[in-house]
Residue frames relative to the residue before (quaternion, step in Angstrom):
aa qw qx qy qz dx dy dz
M 1.0000 0.0000 0.0000 0.0000 0.00 0.00 0.00
G 0.2588 -0.7687 0.5667 0.1449 3.55 -0.69 1.05
C 0.6518 -0.5456 0.3597 0.3849 3.52 -1.23 0.44
A 0.5266 0.6395 -0.4122 0.3793 3.62 1.19 -0.36
H 0.7640 0.3215 -0.1770 0.5306 3.59 1.17 -0.55
A 0.2894 0.8032 -0.4832 0.1940 3.56 1.20 0.38
D 0.7032 0.4490 -0.2667 0.4824 3.60 1.10 -0.59
A 0.3395 0.7815 -0.4743 0.2215 3.62 1.24 0.09
P 0.6421 0.5358 -0.3651 0.4091 3.67 0.80 -0.81
S 0.7391 0.3707 -0.2457 0.5059 3.61 1.03 -0.60
Q 0.6611 0.5290 -0.3282 0.4188 3.59 1.00 -0.65
I 0.5974 0.5626 -0.3797 0.4272 3.62 1.04 -0.61
P 0.7335 0.3895 -0.2835 0.4795 3.66 0.64 -0.88
T 0.6016 0.5665 -0.3690 0.4255 3.59 1.05 -0.63
N 0.6853 0.4791 -0.2792 0.4722 3.56 0.90 -0.89
R 0.6487 0.5169 -0.3177 0.4595 3.56 1.00 -0.79
F 0.6805 0.4733 -0.2938 0.4760 3.59 0.94 -0.85
A 0.6184 0.5440 -0.3476 0.4481 3.59 1.00 -0.75
N 0.6476 0.5098 -0.3088 0.4748 3.56 1.01 -0.81
A 0.6575 0.5013 -0.3073 0.4712 3.59 0.91 -0.87
L 0.6487 0.5166 -0.3167 0.4605 3.60 0.95 -0.82
R 0.6486 0.5474 -0.3099 0.4286 3.52 0.96 -0.89
Y 0.8041 0.3286 -0.1463 0.4734 3.57 0.94 -0.85
T 0.5900 0.5522 -0.3822 0.4483 3.60 1.22 -0.07
P 0.3972 -0.7371 0.4927 0.2369 3.60 -0.68 1.06
R 0.6659 -0.4596 0.3971 0.4333 3.54 -1.31 0.35
G 0.7837 0.2723 -0.2362 0.5059 3.54 -0.88 0.99
G 0.5435 0.6096 -0.4034 0.4126 3.59 1.30 -0.14
E 0.3935 -0.7118 0.5340 0.2309 3.56 -1.32 -0.02
I 0.1171 -0.7338 0.6652 0.0725 3.47 -1.29 0.68
S 0.0041 -0.7941 0.6077 -0.0102 3.56 -0.86 0.91
S 0.1456 -0.7752 0.6092 0.0826 3.53 -1.25 0.47
G 0.0007 -0.7999 0.6001 -0.0019 3.49 -1.23 0.46
T 0.1739 -0.7471 0.6320 0.1103 3.49 -1.35 0.37
S 0.0482 0.7914 -0.6081 0.0401 3.52 -1.01 0.83
R 0.5373 -0.5912 0.4914 0.3470 3.53 -1.28 0.47
E 0.0150 0.7804 -0.6244 0.0295 3.54 -1.06 0.77
G 0.8053 -0.1574 0.0701 0.5673 3.57 -0.17 1.27
A 0.7722 -0.2736 0.2449 0.5185 3.56 -0.77 -1.10
G 0.7117 0.3941 -0.2627 0.5188 3.55 1.03 0.79
S 0.4745 -0.6475 0.5157 0.2996 3.51 -1.29 -0.42
R 0.2243 -0.7333 0.6258 0.1425 3.53 -1.26 0.58
L 0.1190 -0.7896 0.6015 0.0240 3.52 -0.78 1.12
T 0.0439 -0.8178 0.5738 0.0061 3.59 -0.82 0.95
V 0.0646 -0.7283 0.6783 0.0730 3.50 -1.28 0.57
S 0.0742 -0.8002 0.5950 -0.0108 3.57 -0.79 1.10
D 0.0630 -0.7995 0.5954 0.0490 3.55 -1.07 0.64
T 0.4225 -0.6841 0.5362 0.2568 3.54 -1.30 0.25
G 0.2483 0.7918 -0.5074 0.2323 3.54 1.14 0.75
P 0.7670 -0.4038 0.2576 0.4269 3.56 -1.31 -0.15
G 0.4583 -0.6904 0.4533 0.3283 3.59 1.18 -0.29
I 0.3657 -0.7116 0.5711 0.1838 3.51 -1.37 0.17
T 0.4568 -0.6867 0.4862 0.2888 3.60 -0.85 0.88
R 0.6563 -0.5321 0.3684 0.3880 3.57 -1.20 0.52
E 0.6615 0.5281 -0.3212 0.4246 3.56 0.97 -0.78
H 0.7094 0.4388 -0.2497 0.4918 3.60 1.14 -0.55
L 0.5461 0.6800 -0.3837 0.3036 3.57 1.09 -0.67
P 0.6729 0.4977 -0.3398 0.4291 3.67 0.81 -0.73
R 0.7250 0.4614 -0.2398 0.4516 3.60 1.16 -0.45
V 0.4472 0.7414 -0.4373 0.2431 3.62 1.20 -0.10
F 0.6758 0.4702 -0.3018 0.4807 3.60 1.20 -0.31
E 0.4857 0.6498 -0.4454 0.3788 3.59 1.24 0.13
R 0.5513 -0.6084 0.4516 0.3494 3.56 -1.06 0.72
F 0.8624 0.1286 -0.1416 0.4687 3.55 -1.09 0.90
Y 0.5032 0.6574 -0.4378 0.3507 3.62 1.23 0.04
R 0.0202 -0.7735 0.6335 -0.0066 3.54 -1.02 0.88
A 0.4387 -0.7073 0.4912 0.2568 3.53 -0.76 1.04
D 0.7793 0.1157 -0.0535 0.6136 3.60 1.11 -0.71
P 0.2401 -0.8211 0.4973 0.1444 3.63 0.15 1.24
A 0.6333 0.5376 -0.3546 0.4291 3.63 0.94 -0.70
R 0.6854 0.4670 -0.2907 0.4771 3.57 0.87 -0.92
S 0.6319 0.5410 -0.3468 0.4333 3.60 0.96 -0.73
R 0.6259 0.5241 -0.3467 0.4619 3.59 1.00 -0.70
E 0.6582 0.5129 -0.3099 0.4556 3.57 0.99 -0.81
E 0.7525 0.4127 -0.1945 0.4749 3.55 0.98 -0.92
G 0.5004 -0.6350 0.4461 0.3838 3.62 1.19 -0.32
G 0.5192 0.6381 -0.4751 0.3122 3.55 -1.31 -0.21
T 0.4083 -0.7425 0.4968 0.1875 3.51 -1.23 0.59
G 0.4628 -0.6591 0.4624 0.3709 3.57 1.20 -0.36
L 0.5804 0.5973 -0.3686 0.4129 3.57 1.21 0.38
G 0.4991 0.7182 -0.4098 0.2592 3.62 1.10 -0.53
L 0.7448 0.3830 -0.2363 0.4927 3.59 0.71 -0.96
A 0.5753 0.5515 -0.3834 0.4668 3.62 1.16 -0.46
I 0.6391 0.5000 -0.3208 0.4886 3.61 1.04 -0.74
V 0.6169 0.5414 -0.3492 0.4520 3.60 0.94 -0.81
K 0.6887 0.4697 -0.2894 0.4705 3.60 0.80 -0.95
H 0.6442 0.5281 -0.3251 0.4477 3.60 0.89 -0.88
L 0.6892 0.4725 -0.2859 0.4690 3.60 0.84 -0.96
A 0.6311 0.5283 -0.3398 0.4552 3.61 0.96 -0.83
E 0.6959 0.4661 -0.2816 0.4681 3.58 0.85 -0.95
A 0.6223 0.5414 -0.3470 0.4462 3.61 1.06 -0.71
H 0.7240 0.3860 -0.2323 0.5224 3.59 1.20 -0.46
G 0.6264 -0.5832 0.3194 0.4068 3.57 1.25 0.49
G 0.5916 0.5811 -0.3591 0.4282 3.58 1.22 0.33
S 0.3392 -0.7190 0.5626 0.2269 3.52 -1.26 -0.44
A 0.1993 -0.7580 0.6046 0.1420 3.57 -1.26 0.31
E 0.0090 0.7963 -0.6045 0.0220 3.57 -1.08 0.72
A 0.2510 -0.7577 0.5881 0.1305 3.49 -1.28 0.50
A 0.0474 -0.7562 0.6516 0.0363 3.55 -1.15 0.73
S 0.1415 0.8032 -0.5605 0.1441 3.55 -0.83 0.94
E 0.1399 -0.7305 0.6605 0.1024 3.48 -1.39 0.39
L 0.5165 -0.6200 0.4850 0.3371 3.56 -0.94 0.82
G 0.8178 0.1592 -0.1726 0.5255 3.56 -0.68 1.17
G 0.7274 0.4457 -0.2300 0.4683 3.57 1.28 -0.10
G 0.6162 -0.5793 0.3463 0.4059 3.56 1.20 0.34
T 0.3417 -0.7284 0.5690 0.1703 3.53 -1.39 0.10
T 0.1197 -0.7532 0.6400 0.0930 3.54 -1.18 0.64
I 0.1425 -0.7558 0.6365 0.0576 3.53 -0.90 1.02
S 0.0680 -0.8055 0.5887 0.0023 3.58 -0.72 1.08
V 0.1018 -0.7646 0.6351 0.0405 3.53 -1.09 0.82
S 0.1326 -0.7714 0.6190 0.0652 3.56 -0.85 1.00
L 0.0176 -0.7999 0.5985 -0.0405 3.57 -0.86 1.02
P 0.4353 -0.6763 0.5186 0.2902 3.60 -0.97 0.79
D 0.5896 -0.5438 0.4464 0.3968 3.54 -1.24 0.42
A 0.4824 -0.6338 0.5207 0.3074 3.58 -1.17 0.65
H 0.2863 -0.7575 0.5633 0.1640 3.54 -1.03 0.80
């Protein structure tokens, strides 16, 4: 691990929570969890936001990509948060994935190997 990614342990959850907060309506819920997964850990953040359509879901980790550009302008953000999450996870030997249903919220999961 190079020093360029030294802040990854804090930046990954910060970016995931910021994204969930941005898209979860007032009165909605955000939850998080951690579980063991093989020789590593799986971290999840779920929200009760509007969800993401199947056609947009594969692209949510692309830089500057927004599934709903109009809403993103209203809410702020650069379209980089989840791209950074994926980049940092992969730089540490892990992965990131998204699961969502339109109208059913979104879950962002990051799997990271144990540090040696």
